[in-house]
Biotite code that builds the C-alpha atoms (Angstrom):
import biotite.structure as struc

atoms = struc.array([
    struc.Atom([4.450, 12.967, -20.741], chain_id="A", res_id=1, res_name="MET", atom_name="CA", element="C"),
    struc.Atom([6.512, 14.430, -17.886], chain_id="A", res_id=2, res_name="THR", atom_name="CA", element="C"),
    struc.Atom([4.389, 17.592, -17.846], chain_id="A", res_id=3, res_name="ASN", atom_name="CA", element="C"),
    struc.Atom([1.227, 15.534, -17.964], chain_id="A", res_id=4, res_name="PHE", atom_name="CA", element="C"),
    struc.Atom([2.298, 13.446, -14.961], chain_id="A", res_id=5, res_name="ILE", atom_name="CA", element="C"),
    struc.Atom([3.275, 16.561, -13.013], chain_id="A", res_id=6, res_name="CYS", atom_name="CA", element="C"),
    struc.Atom([-0.164, 18.035, -13.673], chain_id="A", res_id=7, res_name="LEU", atom_name="CA", element="C"),
    struc.Atom([-1.788, 14.886, -12.343], chain_id="A", res_id=8, res_name="LEU", atom_name="CA", element="C"),
    struc.Atom([0.348, 15.063, -9.208], chain_id="A", res_id=9, res_name="VAL", atom_name="CA", element="C"),
    struc.Atom([-0.890, 18.597, -8.517], chain_id="A", res_id=10, res_name="MET", atom_name="CA", element="C"),
    struc.Atom([-4.479, 17.558, -9.077], chain_id="A", res_id=11, res_name="LEU", atom_name="CA", element="C"),
    struc.Atom([-4.717, 14.300, -7.178], chain_id="A", res_id=12, res_name="VAL", atom_name="CA", element="C"),
    struc.Atom([-1.775, 13.982, -4.808], chain_id="A", res_id=13, res_name="GLY", atom_name="CA", element="C"),
    struc.Atom([0.066, 10.711, -5.426], chain_id="A", res_id=14, res_name="SER", atom_name="CA", element="C"),
    struc.Atom([2.480, 10.665, -8.379], chain_id="A", res_id=15, res_name="PRO", atom_name="CA", element="C"),
    struc.Atom([1.493, 8.195, -11.071], chain_id="A", res_id=16, res_name="VAL", atom_name="CA", element="C"),
    struc.Atom([3.301, 5.758, -13.326], chain_id="A", res_id=17, res_name="VAL", atom_name="CA", element="C"),
    struc.Atom([1.798, 5.467, -16.789], chain_id="A", res_id=18, res_name="ALA", atom_name="CA", element="C"),
    struc.Atom([1.784, 2.526, -19.174], chain_id="A", res_id=19, res_name="HIS", atom_name="CA", element="C"),
    struc.Atom([-0.571, 2.016, -22.105], chain_id="A", res_id=20, res_name="ALA", atom_name="CA", element="C"),
    struc.Atom([-4.006, 3.315, -21.044], chain_id="A", res_id=21, res_name="ALA", atom_name="CA", element="C"),
    struc.Atom([-3.624, 2.908, -17.285], chain_id="A", res_id=22, res_name="ALA", atom_name="CA", element="C"),
    struc.Atom([-1.762, 4.927, -14.667], chain_id="A", res_id=23, res_name="LYS", atom_name="CA", element="C"),
    struc.Atom([-1.028, 3.601, -11.190], chain_id="A", res_id=24, res_name="ILE", atom_name="CA", element="C"),
    struc.Atom([-0.124, 5.678, -8.153], chain_id="A", res_id=25, res_name="ASP", atom_name="CA", element="C"),
    struc.Atom([3.561, 5.665, -7.288], chain_id="A", res_id=26, res_name="GLN", atom_name="CA", element="C"),
    struc.Atom([2.856, 5.349, -3.563], chain_id="A", res_id=27, res_name="THR", atom_name="CA", element="C"),
    struc.Atom([0.257, 3.987, -1.213], chain_id="A", res_id=28, res_name="GLU", atom_name="CA", element="C"),
    struc.Atom([-2.471, 6.440, -0.233], chain_id="A", res_id=29, res_name="VAL", atom_name="CA", element="C"),
    struc.Atom([-1.366, 8.474, 2.772], chain_id="A", res_id=30, res_name="SER", atom_name="CA", element="C"),
    struc.Atom([-3.164, 9.748, 5.854], chain_id="A", res_id=31, res_name="ILE", atom_name="CA", element="C"),
    struc.Atom([-2.840, 13.267, 4.426], chain_id="A", res_id=32, res_name="ALA", atom_name="CA", element="C"),
    struc.Atom([-4.657, 12.281, 1.223], chain_id="A", res_id=33, res_name="GLU", atom_name="CA", element="C"),
    struc.Atom([-7.389, 10.508, 3.175], chain_id="A", res_id=34, res_name="SER", atom_name="CA", element="C"),
    struc.Atom([-7.832, 13.618, 5.320], chain_id="A", res_id=35, res_name="ALA", atom_name="CA", element="C"),
    struc.Atom([-8.512, 15.686, 2.180], chain_id="A", res_id=36, res_name="LYS", atom_name="CA", element="C"),
    struc.Atom([-11.135, 13.149, 1.109], chain_id="A", res_id=37, res_name="PHE", atom_name="CA", element="C"),
    struc.Atom([-12.816, 13.152, 4.515], chain_id="A", res_id=38, res_name="ALA", atom_name="CA", element="C"),
    struc.Atom([-12.812, 16.958, 4.716], chain_id="A", res_id=39, res_name="ALA", atom_name="CA", element="C"),
    struc.Atom([-14.358, 17.289, 1.252], chain_id="A", res_id=40, res_name="ALA", atom_name="CA", element="C"),
    struc.Atom([-17.009, 14.594, 1.629], chain_id="A", res_id=41, res_name="THR", atom_name="CA", element="C"),
    struc.Atom([-17.671, 14.080, 5.333], chain_id="A", res_id=42, res_name="GLY", atom_name="CA", element="C"),
    struc.Atom([-16.841, 10.410, 4.847], chain_id="A", res_id=43, res_name="TYR", atom_name="CA", element="C"),
    struc.Atom([-16.640, 8.319, 8.038], chain_id="A", res_id=44, res_name="ILE", atom_name="CA", element="C"),
    struc.Atom([-15.060, 4.879, 7.875], chain_id="A", res_id=45, res_name="THR", atom_name="CA", element="C"),
    struc.Atom([-16.026, 1.681, 9.635], chain_id="A", res_id=46, res_name="LYS", atom_name="CA", element="C"),
    struc.Atom([-12.918, 1.834, 11.864], chain_id="A", res_id=47, res_name="ALA", atom_name="CA", element="C"),
    struc.Atom([-13.716, 5.392, 12.924], chain_id="A", res_id=48, res_name="GLU", atom_name="CA", element="C"),
    struc.Atom([-17.060, 4.101, 14.193], chain_id="A", res_id=49, res_name="GLN", atom_name="CA", element="C"),
    struc.Atom([-16.142, 0.724, 15.658], chain_id="A", res_id=50, res_name="THR", atom_name="CA", element="C"),
    struc.Atom([-12.334, 0.527, 15.754], chain_id="A", res_id=51, res_name="GLY", atom_name="CA", element="C"),
    struc.Atom([-9.584, -1.084, 13.705], chain_id="A", res_id=52, res_name="GLY", atom_name="CA", element="C"),
    struc.Atom([-8.251, -4.631, 13.881], chain_id="A", res_id=53, res_name="MET", atom_name="CA", element="C"),
    struc.Atom([-4.872, -6.029, 14.917], chain_id="A", res_id=54, res_name="VAL", atom_name="CA", element="C"),
    struc.Atom([-3.799, -9.610, 15.521], chain_id="A", res_id=55, res_name="TYR", atom_name="CA", element="C"),
    struc.Atom([-2.786, -10.423, 19.087], chain_id="A", res_id=56, res_name="GLU", atom_name="CA", element="C"),
    struc.Atom([-4.007, -13.740, 20.544], chain_id="A", res_id=57, res_name="ALA", atom_name="CA", element="C"),
    struc.Atom([-6.465, -13.752, 17.646], chain_id="A", res_id=58, res_name="GLY", atom_name="CA", element="C"),
    struc.Atom([-7.992, -10.734, 15.948], chain_id="A", res_id=59, res_name="TRP", atom_name="CA", element="C"),
    struc.Atom([-8.961, -7.918, 18.302], chain_id="A", res_id=60, res_name="VAL", atom_name="CA", element="C"),
    struc.Atom([-10.600, -4.556, 17.620], chain_id="A", res_id=61, res_name="THR", atom_name="CA", element="C"),
    struc.Atom([-9.047, -1.412, 19.092], chain_id="A", res_id=62, res_name="LYS", atom_name="CA", element="C"),
    struc.Atom([-11.705, 1.323, 19.507], chain_id="A", res_id=63, res_name="PRO", atom_name="CA", element="C"),
    struc.Atom([-9.358, 4.245, 18.841], chain_id="A", res_id=64, res_name="ASP", atom_name="CA", element="C"),
    struc.Atom([-7.353, 2.709, 15.971], chain_id="A", res_id=65, res_name="TRP", atom_name="CA", element="C"),
    struc.Atom([-8.350, 4.055, 12.539], chain_id="A", res_id=66, res_name="ASN", atom_name="CA", element="C"),
    struc.Atom([-6.797, 5.670, 9.465], chain_id="A", res_id=67, res_name="TRP", atom_name="CA", element="C"),
    struc.Atom([-6.304, 8.984, 11.292], chain_id="A", res_id=68, res_name="ARG", atom_name="CA", element="C"),
    struc.Atom([-4.277, 7.327, 14.062], chain_id="A", res_id=69, res_name="GLN", atom_name="CA", element="C"),
    struc.Atom([-3.398, 3.776, 13.009], chain_id="A", res_id=70, res_name="PRO", atom_name="CA", element="C"),
    struc.Atom([-1.925, 2.795, 16.398], chain_id="A", res_id=71, res_name="TYR", atom_name="CA", element="C"),
    struc.Atom([-4.284, 4.899, 18.487], chain_id="A", res_id=72, res_name="GLY", atom_name="CA", element="C"),
    struc.Atom([-1.786, 7.759, 18.849], chain_id="A", res_id=73, res_name="VAL", atom_name="CA", element="C"),
    struc.Atom([-1.089, 10.903, 16.774], chain_id="A", res_id=74, res_name="PRO", atom_name="CA", element="C"),
    struc.Atom([0.429, 9.902, 13.444], chain_id="A", res_id=75, res_name="SER", atom_name="CA", element="C"),
    struc.Atom([2.626, 11.355, 10.706], chain_id="A", res_id=76, res_name="ASP", atom_name="CA", element="C"),
    struc.Atom([0.431, 12.545, 7.786], chain_id="A", res_id=77, res_name="PRO", atom_name="CA", element="C"),
    struc.Atom([2.695, 10.638, 5.391], chain_id="A", res_id=78, res_name="GLN", atom_name="CA", element="C"),
    struc.Atom([2.060, 7.271, 6.986], chain_id="A", res_id=79, res_name="GLU", atom_name="CA", element="C"),
    struc.Atom([-0.115, 4.985, 4.826], chain_id="A", res_id=80, res_name="PRO", atom_name="CA", element="C"),
    struc.Atom([-3.870, 5.122, 5.354], chain_id="A", res_id=81, res_name="ALA", atom_name="CA", element="C"),
    struc.Atom([-4.805, 1.760, 6.902], chain_id="A", res_id=82, res_name="VAL", atom_name="CA", element="C"),
    struc.Atom([-7.865, 0.384, 8.710], chain_id="A", res_id=83, res_name="HIS", atom_name="CA", element="C"),
    struc.Atom([-9.679, 0.943, 5.392], chain_id="A", res_id=84, res_name="ILE", atom_name="CA", element="C"),
    struc.Atom([-12.086, -1.651, 3.984], chain_id="A", res_id=85, res_name="THR", atom_name="CA", element="C"),
    struc.Atom([-12.103, -2.629, 0.322], chain_id="A", res_id=86, res_name="PHE", atom_name="CA", element="C"),
    struc.Atom([-15.258, -0.643, -0.417], chain_id="A", res_id=87, res_name="ASP", atom_name="CA", element="C"),
    struc.Atom([-13.981, 2.398, 1.464], chain_id="A", res_id=88, res_name="GLU", atom_name="CA", element="C"),
    struc.Atom([-10.817, 2.259, -0.637], chain_id="A", res_id=89, res_name="ALA", atom_name="CA", element="C"),
    struc.Atom([-12.941, 2.105, -3.796], chain_id="A", res_id=90, res_name="GLU", atom_name="CA", element="C"),
    struc.Atom([-14.909, 5.153, -2.636], chain_id="A", res_id=91, res_name="ASP", atom_name="CA", element="C"),
    struc.Atom([-11.708, 7.120, -2.119], chain_id="A", res_id=92, res_name="PHE", atom_name="CA", element="C"),
    struc.Atom([-10.385, 6.158, -5.556], chain_id="A", res_id=93, res_name="CYS", atom_name="CA", element="C"),
    struc.Atom([-13.699, 7.109, -7.197], chain_id="A", res_id=94, res_name="LYS", atom_name="CA", element="C"),
    struc.Atom([-13.504, 10.521, -5.517], chain_id="A", res_id=95, res_name="TRP", atom_name="CA", element="C"),
    struc.Atom([-10.126, 10.983, -7.225], chain_id="A", res_id=96, res_name="GLN", atom_name="CA", element="C"),
    struc.Atom([-11.556, 9.861, -10.573], chain_id="A", res_id=97, res_name="GLY", atom_name="CA", element="C"),
    struc.Atom([-9.759, 6.543, -10.278], chain_id="A", res_id=98, res_name="LYS", atom_name="CA", element="C"),
    struc.Atom([-10.432, 2.990, -9.041], chain_id="A", res_id=99, res_name="ARG", atom_name="CA", element="C"),
    struc.Atom([-8.656, 0.135, -7.332], chain_id="A", res_id=100, res_name="LEU", atom_name="CA", element="C"),
    struc.Atom([-6.443, -1.923, -9.652], chain_id="A", res_id=101, res_name="PRO", atom_name="CA", element="C"),
    struc.Atom([-7.373, -5.453, -10.575], chain_id="A", res_id=102, res_name="THR", atom_name="CA", element="C"),
    struc.Atom([-5.151, -8.197, -9.247], chain_id="A", res_id=103, res_name="ARG", atom_name="CA", element="C"),
    struc.Atom([-3.648, -8.694, -12.709], chain_id="A", res_id=104, res_name="GLN", atom_name="CA", element="C"),
    struc.Atom([-2.981, -4.989, -13.199], chain_id="A", res_id=105, res_name="GLU", atom_name="CA", element="C"),
    struc.Atom([-1.317, -4.869, -9.807], chain_id="A", res_id=106, res_name="TRP", atom_name="CA", element="C"),
    struc.Atom([0.897, -7.842, -10.711], chain_id="A", res_id=107, res_name="ILE", atom_name="CA", element="C"),
    struc.Atom([1.840, -6.329, -14.082], chain_id="A", res_id=108, res_name="SER", atom_name="CA", element="C"),
    struc.Atom([2.953, -3.051, -12.542], chain_id="A", res_id=109, res_name="TYR", atom_name="CA", element="C"),
    struc.Atom([4.550, -4.656, -9.513], chain_id="A", res_id=110, res_name="GLY", atom_name="CA", element="C"),
    struc.Atom([6.810, -7.209, -11.186], chain_id="A", res_id=111, res_name="TYR", atom_name="CA", element="C"),
    struc.Atom([7.370, -6.422, -14.883], chain_id="A", res_id=112, res_name="THR", atom_name="CA", element="C"),
    struc.Atom([9.532, -3.407, -15.701], chain_id="A", res_id=113, res_name="GLU", atom_name="CA", element="C"),
    struc.Atom([7.646, -1.330, -18.293], chain_id="A", res_id=114, res_name="MET", atom_name="CA", element="C"),
    struc.Atom([9.887, 1.716, -18.557], chain_id="A", res_id=115, res_name="ARG", atom_name="CA", element="C"),
    struc.Atom([12.033, 1.994, -21.674], chain_id="A", res_id=116, res_name="ASP", atom_name="CA", element="C"),
    struc.Atom([15.129, 3.094, -19.781], chain_id="A", res_id=117, res_name="ASN", atom_name="CA", element="C"),
    struc.Atom([14.872, 2.136, -16.106], chain_id="A", res_id=118, res_name="PRO", atom_name="CA", element="C"),
    struc.Atom([17.790, 2.881, -13.787], chain_id="A", res_id=119, res_name="PRO", atom_name="CA", element="C"),
    struc.Atom([20.244, -0.016, -13.323], chain_id="A", res_id=120, res_name="PRO", atom_name="CA", element="C"),
    struc.Atom([20.082, -2.770, -12.315], chain_id="A", res_id=121, res_name="PRO", atom_name="CA", element="C"),
    struc.Atom([16.462, -2.915, -13.563], chain_id="A", res_id=122, res_name="LEU", atom_name="CA", element="C"),
    struc.Atom([16.011, -4.001, -17.189], chain_id="A", res_id=123, res_name="VAL", atom_name="CA", element="C"),
    struc.Atom([13.131, -3.026, -19.457], chain_id="A", res_id=124, res_name="SER", atom_name="CA", element="C"),
    struc.Atom([10.727, -5.891, -20.199], chain_id="A", res_id=125, res_name="GLY", atom_name="CA", element="C"),
    struc.Atom([12.016, -8.169, -17.465], chain_id="A", res_id=126, res_name="ARG", atom_name="CA", element="C"),
    struc.Atom([9.712, -9.751, -14.883], chain_id="A", res_id=127, res_name="THR", atom_name="CA", element="C"),
    struc.Atom([11.198, -9.891, -11.390], chain_id="A", res_id=128, res_name="TYR", atom_name="CA", element="C"),
    struc.Atom([10.506, -12.178, -8.417], chain_id="A", res_id=129, res_name="PRO", atom_name="CA", element="C"),
    struc.Atom([9.973, -9.232, -6.078], chain_id="A", res_id=130, res_name="TYR", atom_name="CA", element="C"),
    struc.Atom([8.613, -5.718, -6.561], chain_id="A", res_id=131, res_name="PRO", atom_name="CA", element="C"),
    struc.Atom([12.065, -4.521, -5.479], chain_id="A", res_id=132, res_name="THR", atom_name="CA", element="C"),
    struc.Atom([13.765, -6.559, -8.223], chain_id="A", res_id=133, res_name="GLY", atom_name="CA", element="C"),
    struc.Atom([15.845, -9.714, -7.856], chain_id="A", res_id=134, res_name="ASP", atom_name="CA", element="C"),
    struc.Atom([16.013, -9.349, -4.074], chain_id="A", res_id=135, res_name="SER", atom_name="CA", element="C"),
    struc.Atom([13.514, -8.247, -1.406], chain_id="A", res_id=136, res_name="PRO", atom_name="CA", element="C"),
    struc.Atom([16.174, -6.018, 0.162], chain_id="A", res_id=137, res_name="ASN", atom_name="CA", element="C"),
    struc.Atom([15.012, -2.465, 0.701], chain_id="A", res_id=138, res_name="GLY", atom_name="CA", element="C"),
    struc.Atom([11.369, -3.321, 1.339], chain_id="A", res_id=139, res_name="ALA", atom_name="CA", element="C"),
    struc.Atom([9.779, -2.831, 4.756], chain_id="A", res_id=140, res_name="ASN", atom_name="CA", element="C"),
    struc.Atom([9.227, -6.478, 5.627], chain_id="A", res_id=141, res_name="CYS", atom_name="CA", element="C"),
    struc.Atom([9.929, -8.463, 8.771], chain_id="A", res_id=142, res_name="LEU", atom_name="CA", element="C"),
    struc.Atom([13.475, -9.795, 9.098], chain_id="A", res_id=143, res_name="GLY", atom_name="CA", element="C"),
    struc.Atom([14.062, -10.755, 5.458], chain_id="A", res_id=144, res_name="ALA", atom_name="CA", element="C"),
    struc.Atom([14.600, -7.504, 3.571], chain_id="A", res_id=145, res_name="CYS", atom_name="CA", element="C"),
    struc.Atom([18.062, -6.425, 4.656], chain_id="A", res_id=146, res_name="GLY", atom_name="CA", element="C"),
    struc.Atom([17.175, -4.711, 7.949], chain_id="A", res_id=147, res_name="ALA", atom_name="CA", element="C"),
    struc.Atom([16.194, -6.401, 11.202], chain_id="A", res_id=148, res_name="ALA", atom_name="CA", element="C"),
    struc.Atom([13.672, -3.731, 12.162], chain_id="A", res_id=149, res_name="LYS", atom_name="CA", element="C"),
    struc.Atom([12.392, -2.863, 8.693], chain_id="A", res_id=150, res_name="GLY", atom_name="CA", element="C"),
    struc.Atom([13.212, -0.239, 6.106], chain_id="A", res_id=151, res_name="ASN", atom_name="CA", element="C"),
    struc.Atom([14.163, 2.527, 5.619], chain_id="A", res_id=152, res_name="PRO", atom_name="CA", element="C"),
    struc.Atom([16.980, 2.783, 8.136], chain_id="A", res_id=153, res_name="ALA", atom_name="CA", element="C"),
    struc.Atom([15.879, 4.787, 11.158], chain_id="A", res_id=154, res_name="GLY", atom_name="CA", element="C"),
    struc.Atom([12.146, 4.422, 10.475], chain_id="A", res_id=155, res_name="LYS", atom_name="CA", element="C"),
    struc.Atom([9.812, 5.021, 13.376], chain_id="A", res_id=156, res_name="LYS", atom_name="CA", element="C"),
    struc.Atom([9.089, 1.852, 15.341], chain_id="A", res_id=157, res_name="GLU", atom_name="CA", element="C"),
    struc.Atom([5.616, 0.916, 16.541], chain_id="A", res_id=158, res_name="PHE", atom_name="CA", element="C"),
    struc.Atom([6.584, -2.231, 18.428], chain_id="A", res_id=159, res_name="SER", atom_name="CA", element="C"),
    struc.Atom([5.274, -0.779, 21.702], chain_id="A", res_id=160, res_name="ASP", atom_name="CA", element="C"),
    struc.Atom([1.749, -1.130, 20.270], chain_id="A", res_id=161, res_name="TYR", atom_name="CA", element="C"),
    struc.Atom([2.224, -4.545, 18.630], chain_id="A", res_id=162, res_name="LEU", atom_name="CA", element="C"),
    struc.Atom([3.022, -8.115, 19.587], chain_id="A", res_id=163, res_name="ASN", atom_name="CA", element="C"),
    struc.Atom([4.814, -8.721, 16.278], chain_id="A", res_id=164, res_name="ARG", atom_name="CA", element="C"),
    struc.Atom([6.876, -6.564, 13.931], chain_id="A", res_id=165, res_name="GLY", atom_name="CA", element="C"),
    struc.Atom([7.802, -2.897, 13.853], chain_id="A", res_id=166, res_name="TYR", atom_name="CA", element="C"),
    struc.Atom([4.963, -1.347, 11.886], chain_id="A", res_id=167, res_name="GLY", atom_name="CA", element="C"),
    struc.Atom([4.689, 0.562, 8.645], chain_id="A", res_id=168, res_name="HIS", atom_name="CA", element="C"),
    struc.Atom([6.970, 3.186, 7.104], chain_id="A", res_id=169, res_name="ALA", atom_name="CA", element="C"),
    struc.Atom([5.939, 6.546, 5.671], chain_id="A", res_id=170, res_name="ARG", atom_name="CA", element="C"),
    struc.Atom([4.874, 6.312, 2.032], chain_id="A", res_id=171, res_name="VAL", atom_name="CA", element="C"),
    struc.Atom([7.586, 6.777, -0.568], chain_id="A", res_id=172, res_name="GLY", atom_name="CA", element="C"),
    struc.Atom([10.514, 6.374, 1.844], chain_id="A", res_id=173, res_name="THR", atom_name="CA", element="C"),
    struc.Atom([11.670, 2.823, 1.139], chain_id="A", res_id=174, res_name="THR", atom_name="CA", element="C"),
    struc.Atom([13.589, 1.625, -1.923], chain_id="A", res_id=175, res_name="LYS", atom_name="CA", element="C"),
    struc.Atom([11.916, 2.450, -5.246], chain_id="A", res_id=176, res_name="ALA", atom_name="CA", element="C"),
    struc.Atom([11.321, -0.775, -7.138], chain_id="A", res_id=177, res_name="GLY", atom_name="CA", element="C"),
    struc.Atom([10.021, -2.010, -10.481], chain_id="A", res_id=178, res_name="VAL", atom_name="CA", element="C"),
    struc.Atom([8.505, 0.855, -12.515], chain_id="A", res_id=179, res_name="ASN", atom_name="CA", element="C"),
    struc.Atom([9.722, 3.320, -9.895], chain_id="A", res_id=180, res_name="GLY", atom_name="CA", element="C"),
    struc.Atom([6.948, 2.269, -7.504], chain_id="A", res_id=181, res_name="LEU", atom_name="CA", element="C"),
    struc.Atom([7.295, 2.322, -3.736], chain_id="A", res_id=182, res_name="PHE", atom_name="CA", element="C"),
    struc.Atom([6.108, -0.403, -1.351], chain_id="A", res_id=183, res_name="ASP", atom_name="CA", element="C"),
    struc.Atom([4.508, -2.721, -3.874], chain_id="A", res_id=184, res_name="MET", atom_name="CA", element="C"),
    struc.Atom([6.329, -5.291, -1.766], chain_id="A", res_id=185, res_name="GLY", atom_name="CA", element="C"),
    struc.Atom([5.699, -5.195, 2.005], chain_id="A", res_id=186, res_name="ALA", atom_name="CA", element="C"),
    struc.Atom([4.927, -2.107, 4.124], chain_id="A", res_id=187, res_name="ASN", atom_name="CA", element="C"),
    struc.Atom([1.143, -2.709, 3.971], chain_id="A", res_id=188, res_name="VAL", atom_name="CA", element="C"),
    struc.Atom([-1.014, -5.147, 2.048], chain_id="A", res_id=189, res_name="TRP", atom_name="CA", element="C"),
    struc.Atom([-2.891, -3.410, -0.774], chain_id="A", res_id=190, res_name="GLU", atom_name="CA", element="C"),
    struc.Atom([-6.476, -4.053, -1.821], chain_id="A", res_id=191, res_name="TRP", atom_name="CA", element="C"),
    struc.Atom([-7.082, -5.163, -5.413], chain_id="A", res_id=192, res_name="ALA", atom_name="CA", element="C"),
    struc.Atom([-10.159, -6.203, -7.338], chain_id="A", res_id=193, res_name="ARG", atom_name="CA", element="C"),
    struc.Atom([-10.522, -9.962, -7.762], chain_id="A", res_id=194, res_name="SER", atom_name="CA", element="C"),
    struc.Atom([-14.244, -10.714, -8.295], chain_id="A", res_id=195, res_name="ASP", atom_name="CA", element="C"),
    struc.Atom([-14.418, -12.987, -5.258], chain_id="A", res_id=196, res_name="GLN", atom_name="CA", element="C"),
    struc.Atom([-17.661, -11.855, -3.656], chain_id="A", res_id=197, res_name="GLY", atom_name="CA", element="C"),
    struc.Atom([-17.227, -11.281, 0.067], chain_id="A", res_id=198, res_name="ALA", atom_name="CA", element="C"),
    struc.Atom([-13.430, -11.370, -0.176], chain_id="A", res_id=199, res_name="THR", atom_name="CA", element="C"),
    struc.Atom([-10.905, -9.351, -2.178], chain_id="A", res_id=200, res_name="ALA", atom_name="CA", element="C"),
    struc.Atom([-7.248, -9.709, -3.072], chain_id="A", res_id=201, res_name="ALA", atom_name="CA", element="C"),
    struc.Atom([-4.583, -8.239, -0.814], chain_id="A", res_id=202, res_name="THR", atom_name="CA", element="C"),
    struc.Atom([-1.314, -7.793, -2.626], chain_id="A", res_id=203, res_name="MET", atom_name="CA", element="C"),
    struc.Atom([2.375, -7.508, -1.845], chain_id="A", res_id=204, res_name="GLY", atom_name="CA", element="C"),
    struc.Atom([2.721, -8.538, 1.790], chain_id="A", res_id=205, res_name="GLY", atom_name="CA", element="C"),
    struc.Atom([3.317, -6.215, 4.726], chain_id="A", res_id=206, res_name="SER", atom_name="CA", element="C"),
    struc.Atom([5.579, -5.290, 7.628], chain_id="A", res_id=207, res_name="TRP", atom_name="CA", element="C"),
    struc.Atom([4.014, -8.198, 9.557], chain_id="A", res_id=208, res_name="TRP", atom_name="CA", element="C"),
    struc.Atom([5.564, -10.795, 7.221], chain_id="A", res_id=209, res_name="TYR", atom_name="CA", element="C"),
    struc.Atom([8.844, -11.759, 5.598], chain_id="A", res_id=210, res_name="GLY", atom_name="CA", element="C"),
    struc.Atom([9.644, -11.883, 1.885], chain_id="A", res_id=211, res_name="ALA", atom_name="CA", element="C"),
    struc.Atom([7.511, -14.867, 0.783], chain_id="A", res_id=212, res_name="ALA", atom_name="CA", element="C"),
    struc.Atom([4.307, -12.810, 0.872], chain_id="A", res_id=213, res_name="GLN", atom_name="CA", element="C"),
    struc.Atom([5.881, -10.270, -1.511], chain_id="A", res_id=214, res_name="MET", atom_name="CA", element="C"),
    struc.Atom([5.782, -12.691, -4.470], chain_id="A", res_id=215, res_name="LYS", atom_name="CA", element="C"),
    struc.Atom([3.177, -12.411, -7.222], chain_id="A", res_id=216, res_name="ALA", atom_name="CA", element="C"),
    struc.Atom([1.788, -15.908, -6.761], chain_id="A", res_id=217, res_name="ASP", atom_name="CA", element="C"),
    struc.Atom([1.178, -15.681, -3.017], chain_id="A", res_id=218, res_name="TYR", atom_name="CA", element="C"),
    struc.Atom([-2.577, -15.266, -3.559], chain_id="A", res_id=219, res_name="GLY", atom_name="CA", element="C"),
    struc.Atom([-3.714, -13.642, -0.316], chain_id="A", res_id=220, res_name="ALA", atom_name="CA", element="C"),
    struc.Atom([-7.316, -12.532, 0.210], chain_id="A", res_id=221, res_name="THR", atom_name="CA", element="C"),
    struc.Atom([-9.154, -10.886, 3.084], chain_id="A", res_id=222, res_name="LYS", atom_name="CA", element="C"),
    struc.Atom([-12.847, -10.216, 3.847], chain_id="A", res_id=223, res_name="PRO", atom_name="CA", element="C"),
    struc.Atom([-13.671, -7.031, 1.953], chain_id="A", res_id=224, res_name="ARG", atom_name="CA", element="C"),
    struc.Atom([-15.184, -5.470, 5.078], chain_id="A", res_id=225, res_name="ASN", atom_name="CA", element="C"),
    struc.Atom([-11.970, -5.945, 7.084], chain_id="A", res_id=226, res_name="MET", atom_name="CA", element="C"),
    struc.Atom([-10.348, -2.773, 8.465], chain_id="A", res_id=227, res_name="ALA", atom_name="CA", element="C"),
    struc.Atom([-6.927, -3.823, 9.733], chain_id="A", res_id=228, res_name="ALA", atom_name="CA", element="C"),
    struc.Atom([-3.659, -2.233, 10.790], chain_id="A", res_id=229, res_name="ILE", atom_name="CA", element="C"),
    struc.Atom([-1.668, -3.715, 7.912], chain_id="A", res_id=230, res_name="TYR", atom_name="CA", element="C"),
    struc.Atom([-4.007, -3.210, 4.922], chain_id="A", res_id=231, res_name="ILE", atom_name="CA", element="C"),
    struc.Atom([-3.864, -0.058, 2.800], chain_id="A", res_id=232, res_name="GLY", atom_name="CA", element="C"),
    struc.Atom([-4.255, 0.659, -0.914], chain_id="A", res_id=233, res_name="PHE", atom_name="CA", element="C"),
    struc.Atom([-3.279, 2.653, -3.979], chain_id="A", res_id=234, res_name="ARG", atom_name="CA", element="C"),
    struc.Atom([-5.396, 3.723, -6.945], chain_id="A", res_id=235, res_name="CYS", atom_name="CA", element="C"),
    struc.Atom([-5.184, 3.405, -10.712], chain_id="A", res_id=236, res_name="ILE", atom_name="CA", element="C"),
    struc.Atom([-6.781, 5.536, -13.422], chain_id="A", res_id=237, res_name="SER", atom_name="CA", element="C"),
    struc.Atom([-7.974, 4.489, -16.887], chain_id="A", res_id=238, res_name="ASP", atom_name="CA", element="C"),
])
């Protein structure tokens, strides 16, 4: 299984965590991975054409904010790809031979430890209140996860471009949580399938919020055509 997972990493980029027939990416999709997709396909996103959204005194659209430069300035390739709509995220996952997870799949991977021998203090078979375990500490949330300006310690701040919070962290740099996954709680909301027509599920909370939004029953949704600073995604394969 280890060799199989390593082969998948070389082929598609993000490491995966396998359980039963499905395999979910270990991290959120990065700018670097999105750049490979765009270079191979010529894909142009909604935000690249019209700008990405951020909440100020209401939602505003910033013309030069998109997945390539989330805050309108040059960005680290390992930052999460945001300003991506639900359907754009699905297109990326399809290009990788994957898809977006359903809401229930996302919850299963995010909160119930499926590994036979997880590192302490995680326990196999246990369902946790947060994707980081019993506590939200270690996640990149706002003011409630063990660090006033988000995690990990020393992360780049984007507060100069925002009227709330300190922005996202690079993928895979916060505390690994349930099933060895990164940022299932906070950092950026993640799109998931939910069969709700013009809206789709957004899972796990983000750097904009505290710990409450990290819980499985929070039930957030967004318009599926929304391209916003705090929504990203990860893929799953069958």
